[in-house]
C-alpha positions in Angstrom: 0.0 0.0 0.0 2.7 2.5 1.0 4.6 1.9 -2.3 1.4 2.3 -4.3 0.6 5.6 -2.5 4.0 7.0 -3.2 3.7 6.2 -6.9 0.1 7.3 -7.3 0.7 10.6 -5.6 3.2 11.5 -8.2 0.9 10.6 -11.1 2.0 7.1 -12.0 -0.6 4.6 -13.3 -0.7 1.7 -10.8 -2.3 -1.7 -11.3 -2.7 -3.5 -8.1 -3.3 -7.3 -7.5 -4.2 -8.9 -4.2 -6.2 -11.9 -3.3 -7.4 -10.3 0.0 -7.1 -13.6 1.9 -7.9 -14.1 5.5 -4.4 -14.7 6.8 -5.0 -11.7 9.0 -7.7 -9.1 9.7 -9.5 -8.5 6.4 -10.9 -5.2 7.4 -7.3 -3.8 7.7 -6.6 -4.9 4.1 -9.9 -3.3 2.9 -9.0 -0.1 4.7 -5.6 0.0 3.0 -7.3 -0.6 -0.4 -9.9 2.1 0.2 -7.0 4.6 0.5 -5.7 3.6 -2.9 -9.0 3.6 -4.6 -9.3 7.4 -4.0 -6.8 7.8 -6.9 -8.3 7.7 -10.4 -5.0 6.3 -11.7 -5.3 3.2 -9.6 -6.7 -0.1 -11.0 -7.4 -3.0 -8.7 -7.9 -6.7 -9.4 -8.8 -9.2 -6.6 -7.0 -12.2 -7.9 -4.5 -14.7 -6.6 -1.1 -14.6 -8.2 -1.1 -18.4 -8.1 -3.8 -18.3 -10.9 -1.7 -18.4 -14.0 -4.6 -17.5 -16.4 -5.7 -14.4 -14.5 -2.2 -13.1 -13.9 -1.4 -13.6 -17.6 -4.6 -11.7 -18.5 -3.6 -8.7 -16.4 -0.2 -8.5 -18.0 -1.7 -8.8 -21.5 -4.4 -6.2 -20.7 -2.2 -3.5 -19.0 1.2 -4.2 -20.5 3.1 -2.8 -17.4 6.5 -1.2 -17.9 7.7 -2.0 -14.4 6.5 -4.7 -12.0 7.0 -4.5 -8.2 6.2 -7.9 -6.6 5.6 -7.6 -2.9 3.0 -10.4 -2.8 3.9 -13.4 -0.7 2.7 -15.7 2.1 4.7 -14.7 5.1 5.3 -15.7 8.7 7.7 -18.2 10.2 5.2 -20.0 12.5 2.5 -20.2 9.8 5.0 -21.9 7.5 5.3 -24.8 10.0 1.6 -25.5 10.2 0.5 -24.5 6.6 3.5 -25.2 4.3 1.4 -25.6 1.1 0.3 -21.9 1.3 4.0 -20.9 0.8 4.3 -23.2 -2.3 1.2 -21.7 -3.9 1.9 -18.0 -3.3 5.7 -17.8 -3.1 6.7 -20.4 -5.7 3.8 -20.9 -8.1 2.7 -17.3 -7.8 6.2 -15.9 -8.3 6.7 -18.1 -11.4 3.5 -16.6 -12.8 4.9 -13.1 -12.2 8.1 -14.1 -14.0 6.2 -15.5 -16.9 4.1 -12.4 -17.1 7.2 -10.3 -17.2 8.7 -12.5 -19.9 5.8 -12.4 -22.3 5.0 -8.7 -21.7 8.6 -7.7 -22.1 8.6 -5.7 -18.9 11.5 -3.3 -18.5 12.2 -4.3 -15.0 11.0 -6.4 -12.1 11.6 -5.4 -8.5 10.7 -8.1 -6.0 10.7 -8.7 -2.2 13.2 -11.1 -0.8 14.0 -11.2 2.9 16.9 -11.1 5.3 15.6 -14.5 6.5 17.4 -16.1 3.6 20.6 -15.8 5.7 19.1 -18.3 8.1 21.7 -20.0 10.3 24.5 -17.8 9.2 26.5 -16.6 12.2 28.7 -13.9 10.4 27.2 -10.4 10.8 26.5 -8.1 9.3 24.9 -10.1 6.5 26.5 -9.3 3.1 25.0 -10.1 -0.3 28.0 -12.2 -1.0 27.5 -14.5 2.0 26.1 -18.0 1.6 22.4 -18.2 2.0 21.8 -21.9 1.8 20.8 -22.7 5.4 17.3 -21.3 5.8 15.7 -21.7 9.2 12.2 -21.9 7.9 10.2 -22.9 4.8 9.2 -19.2 4.4 12.9 -18.3 4.1 13.6 -21.1 1.7 10.9 -19.9 -0.7 12.4 -16.4 -0.7 15.8 -17.8 -1.6 14.1 -19.8 -4.3 12.6 -16.6 -5.6 16.1 -15.2 -6.0 17.2 -18.3 -7.9 14.1 -18.3 -10.1 14.6 -14.6 -10.9 18.3 -15.2 -11.7 17.4 -18.0 -14.1 14.8 -16.0 -15.9 17.1 -13.1 -16.2 19.8 -15.3 -17.7 17.5 -17.2 -20.0 15.2 -14.5 -21.2 17.1 -11.3 -20.6 14.7 -10.1 -17.9 16.1 -7.3 -15.8 15.3 -8.0 -12.1 16.3 -6.7 -8.7 15.6 -8.6 -5.4 15.5 -6.6 -2.2 16.3 -8.5 1.1 14.1 -6.5 3.5 15.0 -6.5 7.2 12.2 -6.6 9.8 9.8 -3.9 8.5 7.6 -2.0 10.9 5.3 1.0 10.9 1.7 2.2 10.4 -0.7 -0.1 8.5 1.6 -3.1 9.1 0.8 -6.8 9.7 -1.0 -7.7 12.9 1.0 -10.9 13.2 4.2 -9.0 13.7 5.7 -8.8 17.2 5.5 -5.0 17.5 1.8 -5.0 16.6 1.0 -7.9 19.0 3.1 -6.2 21.8 1.3 -2.9 21.4 -2.1 -4.4 21.5 -1.3 -6.5 24.6 0.4 -3.7 26.5 -2.5 -1.4 26.0 -5.0 -4.1 27.1 -2.9 -5.1 30.1 -2.3 -8.6 28.7 1.1 -10.5 28.9 3.5 -10.7 26.0 5.7 -13.7 25.1 9.3 -12.6 24.9 11.3 -15.3 23.1 15.0 -16.1 23.7 14.5 -14.1 26.9 14.6 -10.8 25.0 18.0 -11.4 23.4 16.9 -11.8 19.8 18.3 -9.0 17.6 16.4 -7.4 14.8 17.4 -4.8 12.2 14.2 -2.9 12.6 13.5 -0.9 9.4 10.8 1.8 9.2 8.3 1.4 6.4 9.0 4.9 4.9 12.7 3.9 4.4 11.6 0.7 2.6 9.4 2.7 0.3 12.1 5.1 -0.4 14.5 2.3 -1.3 12.0 0.5 -3.6 11.2 3.8 -5.4 14.8 4.7 -5.8 15.5 1.4 -7.5 12.6 1.9 -9.9 13.6 5.5 -10.7 17.2 4.6 -11.3 16.3 1.8 -13.7 13.7 4.1 -15.4 16.4 6.6 -16.1 18.9 4.1 -17.6 19.1 2.2 -20.8 17.5 -1.2 -20.2 20.4 -3.3 -18.9 19.3 -6.9 -18.7 20.7 -8.3 -15.5 19.8 -9.6 -12.0 21.0 -8.0 -8.8 20.4 -8.5 -5.1 20.5 -5.9 -2.4 20.1 -5.8 1.4 17.9 -3.0 2.7 17.8 -2.5 6.4 18.6 0.0 9.1 22.1 -1.4 9.6 21.6 -1.3 13.4 20.4 -4.4 15.1 18.3 -3.9 18.3 17.6 -6.5 20.9 14.0 -7.5 21.5 14.4 -6.3 25.1 15.5 -2.8 23.9 12.6 -2.7 21.5 10.1 -3.5 24.2 11.6 -0.9 26.4 11.2 1.7 23.7 7.6 0.6 23.1 6.9 0.9 26.9 8.3 4.4 27.0 6.2 5.6 24.1 3.0 3.9 25.4 3.7 5.1 28.9 2.9 1.6 30.2 5.0 -1.4 31.3 4.6 -4.7 29.6 3.8 -7.9 31.5 6.6 -10.1 30.1 6.6 -13.9 29.9 10.2 -14.9 29.0 10.5 -18.0 26.8 13.3 -19.9 24.9 13.8 -19.6 21.1 11.0 -20.6 18.8 11.3 -23.2 16.1 12.3 -21.5 12.9 13.4 -18.2 14.4 16.7 -16.5 13.5 18.8 -15.1 16.4 19.9 -12.0 14.6 19.1 -10.0 11.5 21.7 -7.4 10.6 22.0 -6.0 7.1 25.2 -4.7 5.5 23.7 -2.0 3.3 26.9 -0.6 1.7 26.1 -2.1 -1.7 22.6 -0.6 -1.7 23.7 2.8 -0.5 26.4 2.9 -3.2 24.0 2.0 -5.9 21.0 4.3 -4.8 22.7 7.0 -2.7 20.3 6.1 0.1 20.3 4.1 3.3 17.5 3.7 5.8 18.0 6.0 8.8 14.8 6.4 10.7 15.6 6.2 14.5 13.8 3.5 16.4 12.0 5.8 18.8 10.8 8.0 15.9 9.4 5.0 14.0 7.8 3.5 17.1 6.1 6.8 18.0 4.7 7.1 14.5 3.4 3.5 14.6 1.8 4.0 18.1 0.1 7.3 17.0 -1.4 5.4 14.0 -2.4 2.4 16.1 -4.2 4.5 18.6 -6.0 6.5 15.9 -7.4 3.2 14.4 -7.9 0.9 17.4 -8.4 3.3 20.4 
């Protein structure tokens, strides 16, 4: 939604695809969509990217110049109990996007990968040249598969593609299954929160506006260049890992309430640390995420209370 708003506000024609599934609160998805539908240059299709025929029809009808694929089934825990959802959306669905790009001769594809591809790597910060073949979850494995699929299509069919390994995105209008969202709700309602690995997990929390800026800079740079057919991968993160304990303390300060904490061991499929080396991305785009944690948390809490108070 945030990327679409940025593009729509500057006059771009945007075609949006979403299946509006019930993985989380459908009313939140509909509220996001309502914001986009206020723009006359926005066209929406409620379809599943796993449907090859419908995806192909959208490409044929609108002939997009650029494609930004942020569609995926997400969540580590959900991948343990519902693995087939990840195959449908992240593998079959992504293949349909690649095929659409191939047949429509799209100038460039930008797609979401994830810092989760680094899995059990212990070297930090994570560099794009590091091995990424030990995923800690099926969700992470499908994102690594997306990178390999995009590389093969780029090589075979001269499709220009860029994969962005996002690091722990947070902010307004975010996913209710994310820890920061769950914590905020619980603290305000006086309910306990589960703090895994006793608060010693580290996350490279990256504010949503920084992610949007990064995505748009990639698109704009490629729009201004001759169409170079290649595949590239970038980390995009705040380059500043914060412990879960520190994040909770920041949230408590902003909310003005103390959390009731239940300390637990590591969860199956979790990574201990996410920490992005963003030098390559900064060098290529002249941008690096820089929103301080407290500023980002304050903006999220302000939004949350305006919606759920």
